[in-house]
MARVEX-855884 format. One record per residue: residue in three letters; x, y, z of N, C-alpha, C in turn. Coordinates in steps of 0.05 Angstrom, whole numbers, padded with zeros to 5 digits, always signed. Layout:
<recs>
ALAXYZXYZXYZ...
</recs>
This chain:
<recs>
MET+00017-00024+00000+00000+00000+00000+00017+00025+00000TYR+00012+00044-00018+00027+00068-00020+00017+00089+00000VAL+00036+00100+00016+00029+00121+00034+00046+00145+00026PRO+00034+00168+00020+00049+00191+00011+00067+00202+00033THR+00089+00215+00025+00107+00227+00044+00092+00249+00060ALA+00075+00264+00047+00059+00285+00060+00032+00287+00046PHE+00012+00294+00061-00015+00295+00050-00021+00323+00039GLU-00035+00324+00016-00041+00350+00004-00064+00364+00020ALA-00069+00389+00013-00087+00406+00029-00115+00394+00031GLN-00126+00384+00008-00153+00372+00009-00154+00347+00026LYS-00133+00331+00024-00132+00307+00040-00131+00314+00070LEU-00116+00335+00076-00114+00344+00104-00141+00354+00114GLN-00155+00368+00097-00182+00378+00105-00201+00354+00110ASP-00199+00334+00093-00216+00310+00097-00208+00296+00123ALA-00182+00296+00129-00173+00283+00154-00183+00298+00178ARG-00184+00325+00176-00194+00341+00198-00224+00335+00204THR-00239+00330+00183-00267+00323+00186-00269+00296+00201VAL-00253+00277+00194-00253+00251+00207-00241+00253+00235GLY-00222+00271+00238-00207+00273+00263-00224+00278+00287GLY-00248+00290+00283-00266+00295+00306-00275+00269+00319HIS-00272+00246+00305-00281+00221+00316-00258+00202+00323ASP-00233+00212+00319-00209+00195+00323-00189+00211+00338VAL-00185+00204+00364-00167+00220+00381-00139+00221+00371ARG-00128+00197+00361-00101+00197+00352-00097+00213+00327LEU-00116+00212+00309-00115+00228+00284-00117+00258+00291ALA-00134+00265+00309-00137+00293+00317-00111+00303+00329ASP-00098+00287+00345-00072+00294+00358-00051+00298+00336ALA-00051+00280+00316-00031+00283+00294-00035+00308+00279LEU-00060+00315+00273-00066+00339+00258-00059+00364+00273ALA-00061+00362+00300-00055+00386+00316-00025+00390+00319HIS-00009+00370+00314+00020+00372+00319+00037+00368+00294THR+00025+00369+00270+00040+00368+00246+00034+00393+00229VAL+00054+00405+00218+00050+00429+00202+00058+00425+00173ASP+00067+00401+00166+00077+00396+00139+00063+00373+00126GLY+00040+00364+00137+00025+00342+00125+00036+00314+00130ARG+00056+00311+00146+00069+00285+00151+00054+00270+00173ILE+00028+00264+00168+00011+00252+00188+00019+00223+00193ALA+00024+00208+00172+00031+00179+00176+00056+00176+00192GLN+00076+00193+00187+00101+00192+00202+00096+00198+00231TYR+00079+00218+00236+00073+00225+00264+00059+00202+00278LEU+00039+00191+00265+00024+00169+00278+00042+00145+00284ALA+00061+00140+00267+00080+00118+00272+00101+00125+00292GLY+00111+00150+00289+00134+00158+00305+00129+00168+00333ALA+00106+00180+00338+00100+00192+00364+00101+00171+00386PRO+00087+00148+00383+00089+00128+00405+00118+00118+00409ALA+00133+00116+00387+00161+00107+00390+00177+00128+00405LEU+00172+00154+00399+00186+00175+00414+00179+00175+00443LEU+00154+00171+00449+00146+00170+00477+00159+00146+00492GLU+00160+00123+00479+00173+00100+00491+00203+00106+00495ARG+00215+00119+00476+00244+00126+00479+00248+00145+00502TYR+00230+00164+00505+00232+00182+00528+00229+00167+00554ARG+00209+00149+00555+00205+00134+00580+00229+00117+00587MET+00243+00107+00567+00265+00089+00572+00292+00103+00572ALA+00292+00130+00571+00317+00145+00569+00334+00141+00594PRO+00361+00140+00590+00379+00141+00613+00375+00167+00628PRO+00382+00167+00654+00377+00191+00671+00387+00217+00659ALA+00411+00217+00648+00422+00242+00637+00406+00252+00613ALA+00399+00234+00595+00383+00241+00572+00356+00251+00580ARG+00344+00238+00599+00317+00247+00609+00319+00275+00621ALA+00341+00280+00636+00345+00306+00648+00347+00328+00627VAL+00362+00322+00606+00365+00342+00584+00338+00347+00571ILE+00322+00326+00566+00296+00330+00554+00278+00347+00572ARG+00278+00341+00597+00261+00357+00615+00269+00386+00617ALA+00295+00391+00616+00304+00419+00616+00294+00433+00591ALA+00295+00419+00568+00285+00431+00543+00255+00435+00544MET+00241+00416+00556+00211+00418+00560+00205+00443+00575ASP+00219+00447+00598+00212+00470+00615+00220+00496+00602ALA+00242+00496+00587+00249+00521+00573+00228+00529+00553ASN+00216+00509+00539+00195+00515+00519+00169+00523+00533ARG+00160+00508+00553+00134+00513+00564+00134+00538+00582LEU+00156+00545+00595+00157+00567+00613+00167+00593+00601GLY+00184+00590+00581+00196+00614+00569+00192+00618+00539GLY+00180+00597+00527+00177+00598+00498+00204+00595+00483ALA+00223+00584+00496+00250+00580+00484+00249+00554+00468ALA+00242+00556+00442+00240+00532+00425+00268+00521+00419LEU+00288+00538+00419+00315+00530+00413+00333+00537+00437VAL+00348+00517+00446+00366+00521+00469+00394+00511+00462GLY+00414+00524+00474+00441+00518+00468+00453+00496+00486ARG+00476+00487+00478+00490+00466+00493+00495+00474+00522ASP+00505+00498+00525+00512+00508+00552+00488+00508+00570PHE+00465+00517+00559+00441+00517+00575+00433+00489+00584LEU+00433+00470+00565+00425+00443+00571+00444+00431+00592GLN+00470+00436+00589+00489+00424+00609+00484+00436+00637ALA+00481+00462+00638+00478+00475+00665+00450+00468+00677ALA+00429+00468+00661+00403+00463+00672+00398+00434+00679ALA+00408+00415+00663+00401+00387+00666+00411+00376+00693GLU+00433+00386+00703+00444+00374+00728+00424+00374+00751GLY+00407+00394+00753+00388+00395+00775+00365+00376+00772TYR+00362+00364+00748+00340+00345+00744+00349+00317+00751LEU+00374+00314+00760+00385+00288+00767+00385+00285+00797GLY+00379+00261+00806+00382+00255+00835+00412+00251+00841ASP+00418+00247+00867+00446+00245+00875+00459+00221+00861ASP+00446+00198+00860+00458+00175+00847+00463+00180+00818GLY+00443+00191+00804+00446+00197+00776+00468+00217+00770TYR+00470+00237+00787+00491+00257+00783+00519+00245+00788ASP+00522+00229+00809+00547+00217+00816+00556+00197+00794ALA+00537+00186+00779+00544+00166+00759+00551+00179+00732LEU+00550+00205+00729+00556+00218+00704+00585+00213+00695GLY+00588+00206+00670+00615+00203+00659+00625+00230+00648GLU+00650+00229+00638+00662+00254+00627+00647+00264+00602GLN+00635+00246+00587+00622+00253+00562+00592+00251+00565TRP+00581+00256+00589+00553+00251+00593+00535+00268+00576LEU+00542+00293+00571+00524+00309+00555+00524+00300+00526GLU+00548+00294+00515+00549+00285+00487+00533+00259+00484GLU+00535+00241+00503+00520+00216+00502+00490+00221+00504ALA+00483+00239+00522+00454+00245+00525+00443+00257+00499LEU+00457+00276+00487+00448+00289+00463+00447+00269+00440ALA+00466+00251+00439+00466+00230+00418+00441+00213+00421TYR+00434+00206+00445+00410+00190+00450+00385+00205+00441THR+00383+00230+00448+00358+00245+00442+00355+00251+00413GLN+00377+00250+00397+00375+00258+00369+00368+00234+00350GLN+00368+00210+00360+00362+00187+00343+00333+00188+00334PRO+00329+00187+00307+00301+00187+00297+00286+00162+00303SER+00259+00164+00303+00242+00142+00308+00220+00140+00287LYS+00222+00119+00271+00201+00112+00251+00192+00136+00234GLY+00212+00149+00223+00206+00170+00203+00203+00198+00215VAL+00205+00201+00241+00204+00227+00253+00230+00233+00267ARG+00236+00259+00269+00261+00267+00282+00261+00258+00311GLY+00284+00259+00323+00288+00250+00351+00275+00268+00371LEU+00278+00261+00396+00267+00276+00418+00277+00305+00417LEU+00302+00308+00411+00314+00334+00406+00328+00333+00379SER+00327+00355+00364+00340+00357+00338+00360+00380+00339ARG+00384+00375+00329+00404+00396+00328+00398+00415+00305VAL+00400+00440+00311+00397+00461+00290+00424+00474+00287ARG+00436+00469+00264+00464+00479+00260+00465+00509+00257ALA+00485+00521+00269+00489+00550+00267+00499+00556+00239ARG+00487+00576+00227+00497+00586+00201+00523+00600+00204GLN+00540+00599+00183+00565+00613+00184+00560+00643+00187GLY+00574+00655+00205+00571+00684+00210+00550+00691+00230SER+00535+00671+00239+00514+00676+00260+00526+00676+00287ASP+00513+00689+00306+00522+00690+00333+00515+00663+00347GLY+00534+00654+00364+00528+00630+00379+00533+00604+00363GLY+00531+00582+00377+00536+00556+00364+00510+00542+00358ASP+00512+00515+00354+00489+00499+00348+00469+00500+00371ARG+00444+00496+00364+00423+00495+00385+00406+00471+00380TRP+00389+00465+00400+00372+00441+00399+00343+00448+00402ARG+00327+00434+00386+00298+00439+00386+00283+00413+00396LEU+00265+00417+00415+00249+00395+00425+00228+00389+00404SER+00222+00363+00400+00202+00355+00381+00175+00365+00390ASP+00157+00371+00370+00131+00381+00376+00115+00362+00395TYR+00118+00336+00390+00103+00317+00406+00113+00317+00435MET+00140+00319+00439+00150+00319+00466+00144+00345+00480ASP+00142+00367+00465+00133+00392+00477+00105+00388+00488HIS+00088+00375+00472+00060+00370+00481+00060+00353+00506ILE+00077+00332+00506+00078+00314+00530+00088+00330+00554GLY+00108+00347+00550+00119+00362+00572+00098+00381+00584ARG+00082+00394+00567+00062+00413+00577+00040+00399+00593VAL+00035+00373+00586+00015+00358+00600+00027+00346+00626GLU+00049+00332+00624+00060+00318+00646+00074+00336+00667ARG+00085+00359+00657+00100+00376+00675+00085+00402+00682ARG+00059+00402+00678+00045+00427+00682+00046+00436+00711TYR+00049+00418+00730+00051+00425+00758+00079+00422+00769ALA+00098+00415+00752+00125+00410+00761+00140+00436+00765ALA+00156+00437+00787+00172+00460+00792+00201+00454+00783PRO+00212+00470+00765+00239+00465+00756+00259+00468+00779PRO+00282+00455+00777+00302+00458+00798+00316+00485+00796ALA+00331+00491+00816+00346+00517+00817+00365+00519+00793SER+00376+00497+00784+00394+00498+00761+00381+00508+00736PHE+00355+00503+00733+00341+00513+00709+00340+00543+00709TRP+00333+00556+00731+00331+00585+00732+00359+00598+00727ARG+00379+00586+00739+00407+00596+00735+00415+00594+00706ALA+00410+00571+00694+00417+00567+00666+00403+00586+00648ALA+00377+00592+00654+00362+00611+00638+00374+00638+00640ARG+00382+00646+00664+00394+00672+00668+00421+00675+00654GLU+00436+00654+00654+00463+00656+00643+00465+00650+00613TYR+00447+00633+00603+00452+00623+00576+00430+00627+00556LEU+00407+00637+00564+00387+00644+00543+00395+00672+00531PRO+00400+00673+00505+00411+00698+00494+00390+00719+00488GLU+00365+00712+00484+00345+00731+00476+00331+00743+00500PRO+00332+00770+00503+00321+00782+00527+00292+00776+00533HIS+00275+00774+00512+00247+00769+00517+00242+00741+00528LEU+00260+00722+00521+00257+00696+00532+00266+00696+00561VAL+00287+00710+00568+00295+00713+00596+00273+00725+00612ARG+00261+00746+00602+00239+00759+00616+00216+00740+00620ALA+00209+00724+00600+00187+00705+00602+00193+00684+00624VAL+00217+00675+00625+00224+00656+00647+00223+00670+00674GLY+00231+00695+00675+00228+00710+00699+00199+00712+00708GLN+00181+00716+00690+00152+00717+00696+00143+00690+00707ALA+00153+00668+00695+00146+00642+00705+00157+00637+00733ALA+00181+00647+00738+00192+00645+00765+00175+00661+00785GLU+00168+00685+00778+00152+00701+00796+00125+00688+00802ALA+00113+00676+00781+00087+00663+00785+00089+00639+00804ARG+00113+00629+00807+00117+00606+00825+00130+00614+00851TRP+00129+00640+00858+00139+00651+00883+00169+00647+00885ARG+00183+00645+00863+00212+00643+00863+00223+00672+00859ASP+00220+00688+00880+00225+00717+00877+00254+00723+00871ALA+00272+00709+00884+00301+00715+00880+00308+00708+00851GLU+00299+00685+00841+00305+00677+00814+00292+00697+00794ALA+00268+00706+00800+00254+00724+00782+00269+00751+00781ALA+00279+00761+00803+00293+00786+00803+00319+00784+00787GLY+00333+00762+00790+00357+00758+00774+00352+00756+00744LEU+00330+00743+00737+00323+00740+00709+00315+00767+00697TYR+00299+00782+00712+00291+00809+00702+00315+00827+00698GLN+00334+00826+00717+00358+00842+00715+00374+00834+00690ARG+00376+00808+00685+00390+00799+00662+00377+00808+00636ALA+00350+00807+00635+00335+00816+00612+00340+00846+00607LEU+00341+00861+00629+00347+00890+00627+00375+00894+00615ASP+00394+00878+00626+00422+00881+00616+00424+00874+00587LEU+00406+00857+00577+00406+00850+00549+00390+00869+00531GLY+00379+00890+00545+00365+00910+00529+00335+00909+00529ASP+00323+00892+00546+00294+00890+00546+00283+00910+00566VAL+00273+00932+00556+00263+00954+00574+00237+00945+00588GLU+00223+00926+00577+00198+00917+00589+00203+00901+00615ALA+00228+00893+00620+00234+00877+00643+00237+00893+00668GLY+00236+00920+00666+00240+00938+00689+00216+00939+00707
</recs>
């Protein structure tokens, strides 16, 4: 049976009509922007299983990216942010067990594709002449999972510090500051607002 790489506009509209009666199809339509419904339906459960089975360091990196996206709108995060933030998501035993190359190993795990869809995290290469290095993007499906599963979760102190030190865009730093303030993390919020001001965000004052 032939399955197209991506569905055309009319096919997508037909699928939306049917999607009202099929939860999985509705979810696929809500989280694909390029018509790759079949890949999403096949790959999303595999991604979720890979997340559930992730080694502690890889799971910590994913959760740090989840919180950056859901609390600050930071769809792209850098290596330094992930390294600094992820440590607080590990328990004592997991932290003590980290090897010298733990971050590289964690990122390699998260980038492996699953059944036609990109990995849990995807590397976005820096263009020549651009500021900063490569960054990582959380998959749309895992962003959805993070917003559901972590909606009541309080990020560790390492997350707020990493956001203050390594998020380069002032409006993202301000947004994380607002999230900290909403969670009564007043000291973290003050530091984030000051950092946003230092980066030129006058709305953070």
